[in-house]
C-alpha positions as MATLAB code, in Angstrom:
seq = 'XXXXXXXXXXXXXXXXXXXXXXXXXXXXXXXXXXXXXXXXXXXXXXXXXXXXXXXXXXXXXXXXXXXXXXXXXXXXXXXXXXXXXXXXXXXXXXXXXXXXXXXXXXXXXXXXXXXXXXXXXXXXXXXXXXXXXXXXXXXXXXXXXXXXXXXXXXXXXXXXXXXXXXXXXXXXXXXXXXXXXXXXXXXXXXXXXXXXXXXXXXXXXXXXXXXXXXXXXXXXXXXXXXXXXXXXXXXXXXXXXXXXXXXXXXXXXXXXXXXXXXXXXXXXXXXXXXXXXXXXXXXXXXXXXXXXXXXXXXXXXXXXXXXXXXXXXXXXXXXXXXXXXXXXXXXXXXXXXXXXXXXXXXXXXXXXXXXXXXXXXXXXXXXXXXXXXXX';
ca = [
     -35.525  -44.655   20.365;
     -38.805  -42.747   20.441;
     -39.080  -40.017   18.375;
     -40.931  -38.494   21.307;
     -38.262  -38.084   23.730;
     -37.575  -34.268   24.760;
     -35.250  -32.467   22.309;
     -33.787  -30.909   25.503;
     -33.383  -33.959   27.174;
     -31.068  -35.662   23.858;
     -29.060  -32.651   23.786;
     -28.583  -32.842   27.997;
     -29.275  -29.292   28.328;
     -31.395  -26.630   29.570;
     -34.087  -25.413   28.090;
     -33.154  -21.586   28.428;
     -29.548  -22.951   26.881;
     -27.479  -20.606   24.379;
     -26.653  -21.318   21.041;
     -22.925  -21.838   21.789;
     -23.991  -24.723   24.579;
     -26.566  -26.534   22.267;
     -23.509  -26.507   19.718;
     -21.067  -27.850   22.481;
     -23.342  -30.556   23.396;
     -24.285  -31.596   19.824;
     -20.549  -32.132   19.088;
     -20.127  -33.901   22.098;
     -22.690  -36.319   21.424;
     -22.241  -36.757   17.857;
     -18.915  -37.852   18.391;
     -19.910  -40.155   20.935;
     -22.706  -42.126   19.503;
     -21.618  -42.036   15.603;
     -21.781  -44.560   14.085;
     -18.404  -45.173   12.316;
     -17.466  -44.592   16.391;
     -20.071  -48.013   17.141;
     -19.785  -50.015   13.906;
     -22.969  -52.386   14.037;
     -24.571  -50.778   16.777;
     -28.193  -49.819   16.100;
     -28.898  -48.317   19.031;
     -25.926  -45.549   18.760;
     -27.338  -45.015   14.806;
     -30.691  -44.286   16.453;
     -29.361  -42.140   19.138;
     -26.946  -40.410   16.420;
     -29.915  -40.123   14.324;
     -32.266  -38.289   17.126;
     -29.777  -36.101   18.344;
     -29.090  -35.032   15.140;
     -32.816  -33.953   14.410;
     -32.964  -31.948   17.841;
     -30.096  -30.097   16.994;
     -31.380  -29.286   13.135;
     -34.516  -27.929   15.470;
     -33.201  -26.192   18.321;
     -30.604  -24.061   16.248;
     -33.320  -22.344   14.020;
     -34.957  -19.969   16.066;
     -38.556  -20.142   14.312;
     -38.008  -24.131   14.862;
     -37.496  -23.800   18.048;
     -39.784  -21.161   19.026;
     -42.438  -23.394   17.808;
     -40.970  -26.479   19.743;
     -41.133  -24.595   23.129;
     -44.265  -24.085   22.087;
     -45.983  -26.906   21.247;
     -43.148  -29.415   21.450;
     -43.217  -32.166   18.476;
     -46.683  -31.655   17.768;
     -45.249  -28.174   15.840;
     -44.123  -30.009   13.183;
     -47.116  -32.321   12.321;
     -49.158  -32.094    9.214;
     -51.326  -29.017    9.908;
     -48.922  -27.219   11.841;
     -45.979  -26.843   10.678;
     -46.985  -24.851    7.565;
     -44.681  -27.110    5.422;
     -41.179  -27.998    5.004;
     -40.885  -31.228    6.709;
     -40.263  -29.879   10.043;
     -36.838  -31.166   12.008;
     -36.653  -34.478   10.394;
     -36.110  -32.913    6.985;
     -33.121  -31.412    8.832;
     -31.180  -34.396    9.024;
     -30.652  -34.000    5.446;
     -28.471  -31.466    6.044;
     -25.535  -34.042    6.900;
     -22.961  -31.784    5.716;
     -23.509  -29.563    9.453;
     -22.804  -33.392   10.657;
     -19.707  -34.259    8.872;
     -18.192  -30.676    9.609;
     -18.715  -31.382   13.262;
     -16.821  -34.855   13.127;
     -14.456  -34.924   10.017;
     -13.955  -31.182    9.855;
     -14.464  -28.475    7.412;
     -13.324  -30.608    4.423;
     -17.132  -32.247    4.563;
     -20.677  -30.424    5.056;
     -22.358  -27.557    2.981;
     -21.786  -24.265    2.299;
     -21.810  -23.907   -1.438;
     -19.250  -23.105   -3.380;
     -15.798  -22.794   -1.856;
     -14.340  -19.444   -1.039;
     -11.539  -18.416   -3.253;
      -8.277  -18.860   -1.620;
      -5.978  -15.987   -0.063;
      -2.798  -15.318   -1.017;
       0.158  -16.491    1.087;
       1.663  -14.237    3.600;
       5.648  -13.688    2.721;
       8.839  -12.832    5.346;
      11.672  -10.883    4.738;
      14.180  -10.027    6.274;
      15.710   -6.565    6.259;
      19.524   -6.234    8.276;
      19.859   -2.316    9.466;
      22.312   -0.423   11.815;
      21.757    0.297   15.111;
      21.981    4.051   13.995;
      19.015    3.691   11.613;
      17.212    2.055   13.677;
      17.747    4.665   16.179;
      17.033    7.131   13.778;
      14.311    5.297   11.495;
      14.654    5.625    8.029;
      12.565    4.773    4.841;
      14.262    1.393    3.098;
      13.225    0.594   -0.328;
      12.692   -3.678   -1.009;
      12.639   -5.994   -3.765;
      11.207   -8.955   -3.634;
       9.969  -11.653   -6.032;
       6.121  -12.305   -5.428;
       2.895  -13.566   -7.348;
       1.206  -10.397   -8.703;
      -2.424  -10.443  -10.137;
      -2.097  -11.435  -13.588;
      -2.777   -7.911  -15.710;
      -3.698   -9.141  -19.013;
      -6.664  -11.226  -17.653;
      -6.871   -9.063  -14.367;
      -6.930  -11.848  -12.190;
      -9.699  -13.900  -13.289;
      -7.708  -16.841  -15.398;
      -9.573  -16.434  -18.462;
      -8.006  -15.431  -21.764;
      -9.285  -11.887  -22.180;
     -12.722  -11.331  -24.369;
     -13.722  -14.693  -22.670;
     -15.072  -15.888  -19.428;
     -15.568  -18.817  -16.714;
     -18.961  -20.997  -17.032;
     -20.829  -22.756  -14.613;
     -19.504  -26.246  -14.053;
     -20.945  -29.052  -15.146;
     -20.367  -31.668  -12.561;
     -21.360  -29.543   -9.605;
     -24.080  -27.205  -11.142;
     -22.258  -24.487   -9.940;
     -22.425  -25.427   -6.309;
     -18.247  -26.647   -5.486;
     -19.670  -29.356   -3.926;
     -21.244  -33.148   -5.316;
     -22.388  -35.657   -3.523;
     -22.501  -39.608   -3.274;
     -24.413  -41.631   -1.313;
     -22.804  -43.853    0.551;
     -25.154  -46.333    2.498;
     -26.715  -44.396    5.145;
     -24.841  -40.944    4.701;
     -24.618  -38.548    1.597;
     -21.302  -37.825    1.401;
     -20.028  -34.168    0.263;
     -16.784  -33.828   -1.358;
     -14.888  -30.997   -3.320;
     -16.212  -31.058   -6.651;
     -13.164  -32.775   -9.191;
     -13.948  -30.755  -12.077;
     -13.640  -27.455  -10.668;
     -11.926  -27.851   -7.631;
     -14.245  -25.980   -5.194;
     -15.330  -23.082   -7.552;
     -18.291  -23.631   -9.317;
     -16.863  -22.315  -12.476;
     -14.588  -23.927  -15.509;
     -12.476  -21.407  -17.165;
     -12.606  -23.180  -21.466;
      -9.946  -20.913  -22.706;
      -7.133  -19.943  -20.052;
      -4.807  -17.120  -19.918;
      -1.665  -17.442  -22.405;
      -0.076  -15.114  -19.247;
      -0.899  -16.676  -16.073;
      -1.754  -20.569  -17.650;
      -5.778  -19.619  -15.983;
      -4.388  -19.095  -12.500;
      -5.045  -15.152  -12.214;
      -1.162  -14.834  -10.660;
       2.279  -14.489  -12.417;
       5.538  -14.153  -10.609;
       7.592  -10.535  -10.831;
       9.891   -8.568   -8.778;
       8.270   -6.080   -6.907;
       9.657   -3.060   -5.317;
       8.233   -1.416   -2.205;
       8.801    1.453    0.090;
       9.141   -0.100    3.735;
       8.685    3.071    6.206;
      10.783    1.703    9.207;
       9.823    3.303   12.626;
      12.343    4.665   15.443;
      12.563    2.210   18.227;
      12.786   -0.884   15.868;
      14.598   -3.854   17.695;
      15.451   -7.334   16.670;
      12.679   -9.304   15.962;
      10.787   -6.275   15.083;
       7.838   -7.103   12.651;
       6.600   -4.977   10.521;
       3.715   -5.695    8.404;
       2.104   -4.307    4.761;
      -1.209   -5.730    4.262;
      -1.906   -6.793    1.131;
       1.649   -6.881   -0.080;
       2.203  -10.719    0.239;
       1.073  -13.350   -2.608;
      -1.710  -12.900   -4.857;
      -4.747  -15.023   -4.618;
      -5.446  -17.374   -7.542;
      -8.550  -16.620   -9.494;
      -8.418  -12.518   -8.437;
      -8.664  -13.879   -4.845;
      -7.316  -10.962   -1.812;
      -3.733  -11.059   -1.549;
      -1.724  -12.634    1.468;
       0.004  -10.225    3.770;
       4.283   -9.273    3.730;
       6.120   -9.123    7.132;
       9.648   -7.749    7.375;
      11.290   -9.199   10.231;
      13.945   -6.383   11.224;
      17.828   -7.329   12.607;
      19.850   -5.194   13.942;
      23.690   -4.982   12.996;
      26.457   -4.807   15.542;
      27.481   -1.351   16.701;
      31.371   -0.961   17.773;
      30.757    1.098   20.194;
      27.177    0.471   22.250;
      25.103   -3.097   23.242;
      21.828   -2.923   23.219;
      19.092   -4.068   25.994;
      15.499   -3.174   24.876;
      15.967    0.915   25.347;
      18.903    0.744   27.191;
      22.857    1.025   25.509;
      25.629    0.104   27.357;
      29.221    0.844   26.962;
      32.638    0.986   28.135;
      34.953    3.305   28.841;
      38.376    3.455   29.033;
      39.636    5.824   32.045;
      43.044    7.232   32.723;
      44.230    6.434   35.787;
      44.610   10.070   37.404;
      41.063   10.971   36.025;
      39.822    7.381   38.303;
      41.602    8.796   41.259;
      41.121   12.538   41.229;
      37.629   12.613   39.101;
      36.849   14.573   36.081;
      34.563   14.767   33.371;
      34.337   12.518   29.999;
      32.320   13.268   26.941;
      30.485   10.162   24.976;
      29.176   10.763   21.066;
      25.704    9.610   21.228;
      23.307    8.334   18.231;
      21.449   11.388   18.275;
      24.600   13.086   17.750;
      24.846   14.785   20.467;
      27.991   15.147   23.049;
      27.272   14.081   26.403;
      29.016   14.389   29.287;
      29.415   12.230   32.372;
      30.709   13.441   35.438;
      33.030   10.735   37.079;
      33.558   10.910   40.619;
      36.733   10.644   42.301;
      37.681    7.339   43.627;
      35.848    5.666   40.879;
      36.398    1.702   40.569;
      36.846   -0.513   37.378;
      32.924   -2.314   36.718;
      31.475    1.118   38.523;
      28.582    2.040   35.943;
      27.441    5.318   35.360;
      23.969    6.222   34.207;
      22.786    9.127   31.293;
      18.710    9.374   31.366;
      16.933    9.704   28.323;
      20.071    9.049   25.894;
      19.442    5.471   25.347;
      17.134    4.395   22.157;
      13.900    5.806   21.384;
      10.309    3.863   22.908;
       9.027    2.268   19.751;
       5.780    4.097   18.765;
       5.370    5.522   22.448;
       7.282    8.693   23.409;
      10.447    9.228   25.613;
      14.324    7.299   25.721;
      15.721    4.759   27.197;
      19.371    5.329   29.329;
      22.732    5.396   27.972;
      25.178    3.193   30.534;
      28.347    3.492   31.179;
      30.619    1.134   32.712;
      34.186    2.875   33.596;
      37.131    0.845   33.276;
      40.588    2.115   34.685;
      43.639    1.509   32.559;
      46.632    0.954   33.902;
      49.484    3.151   32.769;
      52.019    1.060   30.603;
      54.208    3.419   29.179;
      55.361    6.195   31.482;
      58.628    8.796   31.082;
      61.273    8.469   33.762;
      59.803   11.610   35.599;
      56.159   10.320   35.754;
      57.803    7.059   37.412;
      59.680    9.412   39.523;
      56.738   11.211   41.030;
      54.905    7.361   41.235;
      57.466    6.584   43.696;
      57.157   10.198   45.493;
      53.307    9.109   46.099;
      53.797    5.417   46.745;
      56.267    6.815   49.501;
      53.599    8.625   51.376;
      50.850    5.905   50.924;
      49.667    4.676   54.634;
      47.156    2.404   53.258;
      44.130    3.963   53.735;
      44.348    5.114   50.169;
      43.000    2.055   49.105;
      40.541    0.340   51.655;
      39.737   -2.357   49.895;
      44.024   -3.643   49.214;
      44.324   -2.597   52.927;
      41.613   -5.018   54.308;
      42.337   -8.112   51.503;
      45.789   -7.428   52.862;
      44.900   -7.904   56.356;
      42.720  -10.852   55.713;
      45.348  -12.130   53.821;
      47.721  -11.886   57.161;
      45.448  -13.364   59.238;
      44.868  -16.624   56.986;
      48.589  -16.738   57.240;
      49.061  -17.066   60.720;
      46.222  -19.419   61.747;
      48.249  -21.623   58.862;
      51.265  -21.078   61.152;
      49.680  -21.898   64.037;
];
């Protein structure tokens, strides 16, 4: 493949393509023409090298500006100002390997210190505590920074030295045929440093397991599944790296009286036969400590729901409250005195059917159905 082919044509992009478009086009073509995907194909190998050279040039603003102005002549001897031009960019094989195989390969110097792991803690609270909020104290077993060595992993009074194998880069290179492959240094494991005298307390890790007591503020309105994040309270990172986060997952215990759906509270309230017939008022103690008066309309039926605005759960991290919904259950009396039975018989004797339209309507439909069967 000729080295004089236009770099934009090689990458199949327009001259005004932005960096993201260039990178995307390069990755697509690198995957397509990589020699491992086309074993023994010299054309694919040459195309792979050419598109890599093109990308190395165009991703650099200064080189791209020179190329746009002078073309390939910009990198010929006497015009490039030294540095070997875009062809020298192919030696940065790390970018190619990072594209094809992921971040396990590729340049970039020593490996960054690994952040500590995030942790999870499940906390069970009552519905009343979810309503009002609370400050809870929890205790967890967690890896924390080692105090004697300050998280460095080295014995106090000593330090780390540069790794001799990788020269402090954290990676080593090895020639494998056509490619120069980079791998994490097996001696320092990517740190670029080696601890000769490990700390006795943490055995060179820079962290130790220890119980830790934490205060957690539970805001009003939390629900089962609510997640509270405590930044930096997770597992400490190795060798002084930043700690992870601690996530508190909330679980609400079942309440003996209320059920919850979002900010709405539900409860079932039995009322007497006479209250249902004549109407009246009942009081329900709320989670807010107040007694909420619920008006019962005369003639109410079982299953009817009455709503009390603003007597439900607080809105999490917001304003206002949900509603309280009361489902009515009309209770038929089971223990009657002789006098009460007498009064009910007197009532029964005066009934015309208009007092209970649903019952009368059902009986009428039943009579009609029975007549149809006997004809």
